C-alpha positions as CSV (number, residue, x, y, z in Angstrom):
1,M,99.5,109.9,88.8
2,K,96.5,109.9,91.2
3,K,96.1,113.1,90.6
4,R,95.8,112.7,86.6
5,I,93.4,109.4,86.9
6,S,90.9,111.3,89.7
7,I,91.2,114.5,87.3
8,L,90.3,112.3,84.3
9,L,87.9,109.8,85.5
10,A,86.3,112.9,87.5
11,V,85.5,114.5,84.3
12,A,84.4,111.4,82.4
13,L,82.4,110.5,85.0
14,V,80.1,113.5,84.9
15,I,80.0,114.2,81.0
16,G,79.1,110.5,80.6
17,A,75.9,111.0,83.0
18,V,74.6,112.1,79.5
19,C,73.8,109.3,77.5
20,I,71.4,107.9,75.3
21,T,70.6,104.4,74.9
22,G,73.0,102.5,72.5
23,A,71.4,99.6,70.4
24,S,71.6,96.1,72.0
25,A,72.8,92.8,71.0
26,T,73.9,93.5,68.1
27,A,93.4,84.5,57.1
28,A,94.4,82.1,56.2
29,N,94.3,81.4,52.3
30,Q,92.8,78.0,51.4
31,T,94.5,75.9,48.8
32,A,92.8,76.6,44.9
33,A,91.7,72.8,45.0
34,K,90.1,73.1,48.0
35,N,88.4,75.7,46.8
36,A,87.7,73.9,43.8
37,A,86.0,71.3,45.8
38,V,83.6,73.5,47.4
39,S,82.3,75.6,44.6
40,T,81.8,72.6,42.4
41,A,81.0,70.2,44.4
42,T,77.3,69.6,43.6
43,T,74.9,71.2,41.3
44,K,71.7,69.3,42.0
45,T,70.1,71.0,45.0
46,A,71.4,74.5,42.7
47,T,68.4,77.1,43.5
48,T,67.5,80.5,41.5
49,V,67.6,83.1,44.3
50,N,66.4,86.6,43.2
51,K,69.2,88.9,44.5
52,V,68.5,92.5,45.7
53,A,69.6,94.6,47.5
54,V,73.8,93.1,47.5
55,P,75.3,93.7,51.2
56,S,78.3,94.3,52.3
57,V,80.4,92.0,54.5
58,R,82.8,93.1,57.0
59,V,85.1,90.9,58.9
60,N,86.5,92.7,62.1
61,D,87.8,96.1,61.0
62,R,87.9,94.9,56.9
63,L,85.5,94.7,54.1
64,V,85.5,91.7,52.6
65,S,85.5,91.4,48.7
66,F,84.3,88.6,46.3
67,P,85.7,88.2,43.0
68,D,82.5,86.2,41.6
69,T,79.6,84.9,43.0
70,Q,78.1,87.6,45.7
71,P,76.3,88.2,49.2
72,Y,72.4,88.4,48.3
73,I,69.6,88.2,51.3
74,D,67.7,85.2,50.2
75,G,63.6,84.6,50.3
76,N,64.1,84.8,54.4
77,S,65.6,87.3,54.4
78,R,68.8,85.8,55.6
79,T,72.3,86.9,54.4
80,M,74.1,84.1,52.2
81,I,77.8,83.9,51.5
82,P,80.0,81.5,49.2
83,V,81.9,79.2,51.8
84,R,85.3,79.9,50.7
85,F,84.6,83.0,52.3
86,V,84.4,81.6,55.6
87,S,87.6,79.9,55.0
88,E,89.4,82.9,53.9
89,A,88.1,85.9,56.3
90,L,87.6,83.9,59.4
91,G,90.8,81.8,59.4
92,A,88.6,78.4,58.8
93,D,89.5,75.1,57.5
94,V,86.4,74.7,55.2
95,S,86.0,71.0,53.2
96,W,83.5,69.6,51.3
97,D,81.8,65.8,52.4
98,D,80.2,64.4,48.8
99,N,79.0,61.5,51.0
100,T,76.3,64.2,52.9
101,Q,76.6,66.8,50.1
102,S,77.7,68.9,52.8
103,A,80.2,72.0,53.7
104,V,82.4,70.8,56.7
105,I,84.2,74.2,58.2
106,S,86.4,73.8,61.2
107,L,87.7,77.0,63.2
108,D,89.8,76.5,67.0
109,G,87.8,72.5,67.8
110,T,84.7,73.3,66.5
111,T,83.0,71.7,63.4
112,V,80.2,72.8,61.6
113,K,78.9,70.8,58.8
114,V,76.6,72.6,56.9
115,P,74.1,70.1,54.2
116,V,72.8,71.5,51.2
117,G,69.2,71.8,50.8
118,S,68.7,70.9,54.7
119,K,67.3,73.2,57.5
120,A,69.3,72.3,60.0
121,I,73.2,72.2,60.6
122,S,75.7,70.0,63.1
123,V,77.7,71.7,65.5
124,T,81.1,69.7,67.4
125,K,82.8,70.9,70.0
126,D,84.7,69.1,72.9
127,G,83.7,66.1,71.7
128,S,80.2,66.7,72.2
129,T,77.6,67.3,68.7
130,S,74.6,69.4,68.8
131,T,72.1,70.2,66.2
132,V,70.6,74.0,65.2
133,A,67.6,74.2,63.4
134,M,67.6,77.1,60.6
135,D,64.6,78.7,59.1
136,T,66.6,78.7,55.9
137,Q,69.3,76.1,54.3
138,A,72.4,76.1,52.3
139,V,72.1,76.0,48.2
140,V,74.4,76.2,45.2
141,T,74.3,79.5,43.3
142,D,76.6,80.5,40.5
143,G,78.1,77.2,41.3
144,R,79.1,77.8,44.4
145,T,78.0,76.4,47.5
146,C,76.4,79.3,49.6
147,I,76.0,79.3,53.5
148,P,73.5,80.8,55.9
149,I,76.0,83.0,57.4
150,R,74.5,84.0,60.8
151,F,74.2,80.7,61.8
152,V,76.9,79.1,60.6
153,A,79.2,82.1,61.8
154,E,77.3,81.9,65.7
155,A,78.4,78.5,65.3
156,L,81.8,79.1,65.3
157,G,81.9,81.6,68.1
158,A,81.3,84.6,66.2
159,Y,79.5,87.4,66.7
160,V,76.7,89.1,64.0
161,G,75.4,92.2,63.5
162,Y,74.3,94.2,60.8
163,S,74.1,97.9,59.7
164,N,70.8,99.1,58.2
165,Y,72.4,102.3,57.0
166,Y,75.1,101.0,55.1
167,N,73.5,97.6,54.5
168,T,76.3,96.3,55.9
169,V,77.0,92.7,57.9
170,D,79.3,93.0,60.3
171,I,80.9,89.7,61.3
172,C,83.2,90.1,65.0
173,R,85.9,87.4,66.3
174,E,88.7,89.0,67.8
175,T,89.8,89.2,71.5
176,L,86.1,89.6,72.8
177,T,83.7,86.8,72.9
178,K,80.6,86.9,71.7
179,D,79.2,87.2,75.0
180,E,81.0,90.1,75.7
181,I,80.4,91.8,72.5
182,T,76.7,91.6,73.3
183,R,77.1,93.0,76.8
184,L,79.4,95.7,76.1
185,R,77.5,97.0,72.8
186,G,74.2,97.3,75.2
187,Y,75.4,100.0,77.8
188,D,74.0,103.6,76.8
189,Y,76.1,105.5,74.4
190,C,78.8,107.7,76.8
191,L,78.6,111.4,75.3
192,Y,81.4,114.1,74.8
193,G,79.2,117.1,74.5
194,G,79.6,117.4,70.7
195,S,76.9,118.7,68.8
196,R,75.5,115.2,66.7
197,Y,71.9,115.3,68.7
198,V,70.2,118.0,70.3
199,T,67.1,117.9,73.0
200,D,63.9,117.6,71.3
201,E,60.6,119.0,72.8
202,N,60.5,116.2,75.4
203,G,63.2,116.2,76.5
204,K,65.0,113.5,74.6
205,L,67.6,113.1,72.2
206,A,67.7,113.5,68.5
207,A,69.2,113.9,65.6
208,N,70.9,117.1,64.8
209,T,69.3,118.7,61.8
210,D,71.9,120.9,60.9
211,P,74.5,120.2,58.6
212,L,77.9,120.7,59.3
213,L,80.5,120.9,56.8
214,I,83.9,120.2,57.4
215,G,86.5,121.3,54.4
216,G,83.5,122.2,52.5
217,K,82.3,118.3,52.8
218,L,79.0,117.2,54.7
219,F,80.3,115.5,57.8
220,A,77.1,114.0,58.7
221,P,73.6,114.4,57.2
222,Y,70.5,114.3,59.2
223,A,70.1,110.2,58.6
224,V,73.6,109.2,59.5
225,N,73.3,110.6,63.1
226,A,69.6,109.8,63.3
227,S,70.7,105.6,62.2
228,F,72.8,106.4,65.4
229,L,70.0,106.1,67.4
230,D,68.1,103.3,66.1
231,G,67.0,101.2,69.2
232,K,68.2,97.4,67.1
233,T,71.1,98.8,64.7
234,G,72.4,101.7,66.2
235,Y,75.5,101.0,67.8
236,D,76.2,99.0,64.2
237,N,75.8,102.2,62.1
238,A,77.8,104.0,64.8
239,R,80.8,101.5,64.3
240,E,80.1,100.8,60.6
241,F,80.6,105.0,60.0
242,L,83.6,105.1,61.7
243,L,85.7,102.3,60.2
244,R,84.2,104.2,57.0
245,Y,85.2,107.8,57.3
246,K,88.1,109.6,56.3
247,Y,88.5,113.3,56.8
248,A,92.1,112.7,54.9
249,D,94.7,115.5,54.5
250,G,97.5,113.6,54.1
251,S,97.9,114.6,57.9
252,P,100.5,111.9,59.6
253,V,99.2,110.4,62.9
254,K,102.1,109.5,65.9
255,G,101.1,106.7,68.5
256,S,103.7,107.7,70.9
257,L,103.2,104.4,72.8
258,T,102.9,102.0,70.0
259,G,105.9,103.6,67.9
260,V,104.1,103.5,65.2
261,T,103.0,106.6,62.6
262,W,100.8,106.6,60.1
263,K,98.9,108.7,57.7
264,D,95.0,110.0,58.5
265,S,93.9,108.5,55.1
266,D,95.1,104.8,56.6
267,E,92.2,102.2,55.6
268,N,94.0,100.4,59.3
269,Q,93.3,103.6,61.1
270,A,90.6,102.2,63.5
271,R,93.0,99.7,64.5
272,L,96.0,101.7,64.8
273,Y,93.9,104.4,66.9
274,M,92.8,101.5,68.4
275,N,96.2,99.9,69.4
276,E,97.4,103.7,70.6
277,A,94.2,103.2,72.9
278,V,95.3,100.4,74.8
279,A,98.6,101.4,75.4
280,L,97.4,104.7,76.5
281,T,94.6,103.1,79.0
282,N,97.3,100.9,80.4
283,K,99.7,103.2,81.2
284,E,97.1,105.8,82.8
285,W,95.7,102.8,85.2
286,S,99.1,101.1,86.4
287,G,101.1,101.9,89.0
288,N,102.8,101.3,92.1
289,G,100.7,97.9,93.2
290,I,98.6,98.0,90.4
291,T,98.9,96.8,86.9
292,A,95.8,97.5,83.9
293,N,95.0,95.6,81.1
294,F,92.7,96.9,79.1
295,R,91.0,94.0,76.5
296,T,89.3,95.4,73.3
297,D,88.9,94.4,69.9
298,T,87.0,96.7,66.9
299,S,84.2,95.2,67.0
300,C,83.3,97.8,70.3
301,L,84.8,100.8,68.5
302,Y,82.3,103.4,67.6
303,Q,81.9,106.8,66.4
304,D,80.0,108.7,69.5
305,D,78.4,112.7,69.6
306,Y,81.9,114.6,69.0
307,Y,82.3,115.7,64.8
308,D,85.6,116.2,63.6
309,G,86.3,113.1,62.7
310,F,89.3,112.1,64.9
311,H,87.6,110.9,67.8
312,Y,87.4,107.3,68.5
313,S,85.1,105.7,71.6
314,F,86.8,102.0,72.3
315,R,84.6,99.9,74.7
316,G,86.6,96.3,76.4
317,I,87.2,94.6,79.7
318,L,89.7,96.8,81.7
319,N,91.5,94.2,84.4
320,L,93.4,95.4,87.0
321,H,95.7,93.3,89.1
322,I,96.9,94.0,92.7
323,T,100.3,93.1,93.9
324,D,100.3,95.8,96.6
325,A,96.8,97.3,97.5
326,A,98.7,99.6,100.3
327,T,100.0,102.0,97.8
328,E,98.6,105.3,97.0
329,D,98.3,104.3,92.9
330,A,96.0,101.1,94.4
331,K,94.1,103.0,96.3
332,A,92.9,105.5,94.0
333,V,92.5,103.4,91.1
334,L,90.3,101.0,93.0
335,K,88.3,103.9,94.2
336,D,87.8,105.3,90.7
337,M,86.6,101.9,89.6
338,G,83.9,101.8,92.3
339,V,85.8,98.0,93.5
340,S,85.9,96.8,96.8
341,Y,89.2,95.4,98.0
342,Q,89.7,91.9,98.9
343,Q,92.2,90.6,100.5
344,E,92.0,87.1,99.0
345,Q,91.8,88.4,95.7
346,S,94.1,90.2,93.2
347,D,92.6,90.3,90.0
348,Y,89.5,92.6,89.3
349,S,87.1,93.5,86.2
350,V,85.1,96.4,84.9
351,D,83.4,97.3,81.9
352,F,85.0,100.0,80.5
353,E,85.4,103.0,77.8
354,V,88.0,104.9,76.9
355,K,88.1,107.9,74.3
356,V,90.8,108.7,72.3
357,S,92.0,112.0,69.5
358,C,93.8,113.3,67.7
359,S,96.2,116.9,68.8
360,S,99.1,118.3,67.3
361,S,99.2,115.1,65.2
362,A,99.4,112.7,68.3
363,V,96.8,110.6,69.6
364,V,95.6,111.6,73.3
365,L,93.3,110.2,75.8
366,T,90.6,112.0,76.5
367,G,88.1,110.2,78.7
368,G,87.2,107.2,80.7
369,Y,84.2,105.9,81.6
370,L,82.9,103.1,83.8
371,L,80.2,101.6,81.6
372,S,78.5,100.4,85.0
373,E,77.2,103.6,85.5
374,N,75.9,104.4,82.0
375,Q,73.0,102.4,81.9
């Protein structure tokens, strides 16, 4: 094991030394009666809006379908979404307070109260209530109460990002916290040696202008590659690309450790790759005297500079539990991770990135990157 770890990390960290700046921070169905109550609660404050550039909305790794009232951008450049969406996609309970004309959204001990027509929401958590000021307000549109999703989702502990290239709002609330996602997305990209980027005349990385065809189809035009380098939304674009792109010919992909096989056209492919990546990482960095647990979710995956469509990058927190620091395995892992062992401490954590790809129809681990080295 020691030899395998050393070789893998040595290669990964050398490659990872060439980095580009990534973007920095960035269900339960409800009853019909509850949905109807929220939908038709009031029409007194109904507002006419200019619905342009309708955004898509993704919760974790799944795009959300809206059967009637669609999301829209209001006059304050805020994304407004029917309140029922919060219930169905985030797993929140939604009710209507007729006395205060407010939508009430509860999730995991946090309650957010959103009065229609008000530029403030109240957030109650652990018995304490605070007020959050907004630059817009909840309104009734087409008979449904629509809320400013960023303010409400963040109040519920979710991370909210936006891919400008795909005009998609992404809301993430799984395993990683909002602050962890912000930190992990803020590291520079770890490059794998692909041809998505080139070095310009000033010595800086720029998007490759040469078209690349896979299966006779354009894989990623210049504009896509350039969007990954956007200083504000680059990571969101690189993530959204990976979630949308499917180079599918019906071939099977096998996760040997998870025991799951899927078609390369599966809409859940990113999550299936992630589950196998977690299992591979835990196995690779565990051994005698040490146990690894890679904590991640779909908020921190992204498409790197490789072009073939079968490479996935996942960021997360690698937790290491030491039971015997004297073993060769434990010593090797701690050294590779830059961890100084303290006799009274048995648990350590590092921000980490792993890359996996499909080789001979099986998911394989291709690299591990200590993210503190890539800043």
